C-alpha positions as CSV (number, residue, x, y, z in Angstrom):
1,M,-91.5,73.1,-57.0
2,T,-88.6,72.3,-54.7
3,I,-87.8,68.9,-56.3
4,L,-87.4,70.3,-59.8
5,S,-85.3,73.2,-58.6
6,I,-82.6,70.8,-57.3
7,Y,-82.3,69.0,-60.6
8,A,-82.5,72.2,-62.6
9,A,-79.6,73.6,-60.5
10,L,-77.5,70.5,-61.0
11,L,-78.2,70.5,-64.7
12,A,-77.3,74.2,-64.9
13,L,-73.9,73.4,-63.4
14,L,-73.4,70.7,-66.0
15,F,-74.4,73.2,-68.7
16,V,-71.8,75.7,-67.5
17,L,-69.1,73.0,-67.4
18,L,-69.9,72.0,-71.0
19,S,-69.8,75.7,-72.0
20,I,-66.4,76.1,-70.4
21,R,-65.2,73.0,-72.2
22,T,-66.4,74.4,-75.5
23,I,-64.8,77.8,-74.8
24,R,-61.5,76.1,-73.9
25,T,-61.5,74.0,-77.0
26,R,-62.2,77.1,-79.1
27,H,-59.3,78.9,-77.4
28,S,-56.8,76.0,-77.7
29,L,-57.7,75.4,-81.4
30,G,-57.9,79.1,-82.3
31,V,-61.4,78.8,-83.6
32,A,-63.5,81.9,-83.2
33,L,-66.6,80.9,-85.1
34,E,-68.3,77.7,-86.0
35,H,-66.0,74.6,-85.9
36,G,-63.2,75.5,-88.2
37,D,-63.3,72.1,-89.8
38,D,-61.9,70.6,-86.6
39,P,-63.5,67.4,-85.4
40,A,-62.7,68.1,-81.7
41,M,-64.4,71.5,-82.0
42,L,-67.4,70.1,-83.7
43,R,-67.7,67.4,-81.1
44,A,-67.5,69.9,-78.2
45,M,-70.1,72.1,-79.9
46,R,-72.5,69.2,-80.5
47,V,-72.2,67.9,-76.9
48,H,-73.1,71.4,-75.7
49,A,-75.8,72.0,-78.2
50,N,-77.4,68.6,-77.7
51,F,-77.7,69.5,-74.0
52,A,-79.3,72.8,-74.8
53,E,-81.7,71.2,-77.2
54,Y,-83.2,68.6,-74.9
55,V,-82.9,69.7,-71.3
56,P,-85.2,72.8,-71.4
57,L,-88.2,70.7,-72.7
58,A,-87.5,67.9,-70.3
59,L,-87.3,70.3,-67.3
60,L,-90.6,71.9,-68.4
61,L,-92.3,68.6,-68.6
62,I,-91.0,67.5,-65.2
63,Y,-92.3,70.8,-63.8
64,F,-95.8,70.0,-65.0
65,V,-95.5,66.5,-63.6
66,E,-94.4,67.8,-60.2
67,T,-97.1,70.5,-60.0
68,S,-99.9,68.3,-61.3
69,S,-99.5,65.2,-59.1
70,Q,-99.1,64.0,-55.6
71,T,-96.2,61.7,-56.5
72,P,-92.9,63.4,-55.4
73,W,-91.0,60.2,-56.1
74,L,-91.9,60.5,-59.7
75,A,-90.4,64.0,-60.0
76,H,-87.2,62.7,-58.3
77,L,-87.0,59.7,-60.6
78,L,-87.5,61.9,-63.7
79,G,-85.0,64.5,-62.5
80,A,-82.4,61.9,-61.5
81,S,-82.8,60.1,-64.8
82,L,-82.4,63.3,-66.8
83,L,-79.3,64.2,-64.9
84,C,-77.8,60.7,-65.3
85,G,-78.8,60.7,-69.0
86,R,-77.2,64.0,-69.7
87,L,-74.0,63.0,-67.9
88,C,-73.8,59.7,-69.8
89,H,-74.5,61.4,-73.1
90,A,-71.8,64.1,-72.6
91,F,-69.3,61.5,-71.4
92,G,-69.9,59.1,-74.3
93,M,-70.0,61.7,-77.0
94,S,-66.9,63.5,-75.6
95,R,-64.6,60.5,-76.1
96,T,-62.5,59.9,-79.1
97,P,-63.2,57.4,-80.3
98,E,-66.8,57.9,-79.3
99,N,-68.3,55.5,-76.7
100,F,-71.7,54.8,-78.2
101,R,-72.8,52.8,-75.2
102,Y,-72.8,55.9,-73.0
103,R,-74.3,58.1,-75.7
104,V,-77.1,55.6,-76.4
105,T,-77.8,55.2,-72.7
106,G,-77.9,58.9,-72.2
107,M,-80.3,59.5,-75.1
108,G,-82.4,56.6,-73.9
109,L,-82.7,58.1,-70.5
110,T,-83.5,61.6,-71.9
111,F,-86.1,60.3,-74.3
112,G,-87.6,58.2,-71.4
113,V,-87.9,61.2,-69.2
114,I,-89.7,63.2,-72.0
115,L,-92.0,60.3,-73.0
116,I,-92.9,59.3,-69.4
117,S,-93.5,62.9,-68.4
118,A,-95.7,63.6,-71.5
119,A,-97.7,60.4,-70.9
120,H,-98.2,61.2,-67.2
121,I,-99.4,64.7,-68.1
122,L,-101.8,63.5,-70.7
123,L,-103.1,60.6,-68.5
124,T,-103.7,62.9,-65.5
125,A,-105.4,65.5,-67.7
126,F,-107.8,63.1,-69.4
127,L,-108.4,60.4,-66.7
128,P,-110.0,61.3,-63.4
């Protein structure tokens, strides 16, 4: 599981950066709970939460791909795509006005990783 651990560590660093950004936004706006009806706070929270919603499942699926196949290049491709996708999404969604091109690219890469991983797992499970 050496390939996945590299991407998991890089994504963990990105998660911490998004967390720090959310905390700093809370501090600067004086918002202790929820978003305080502030669009900047809501945006920071959603960038952070979206990461937390998608990355664990994607990493789990990549883990199954890596451990069930003899194709290390696929695990690298999936890990790199997930990392690029999450960077693009966070960048695009963090802009005001929002840059939908980066956001859509980021979600496309993230969905691609999830779908390709799931398809690979199912195909290798049912096809000899």
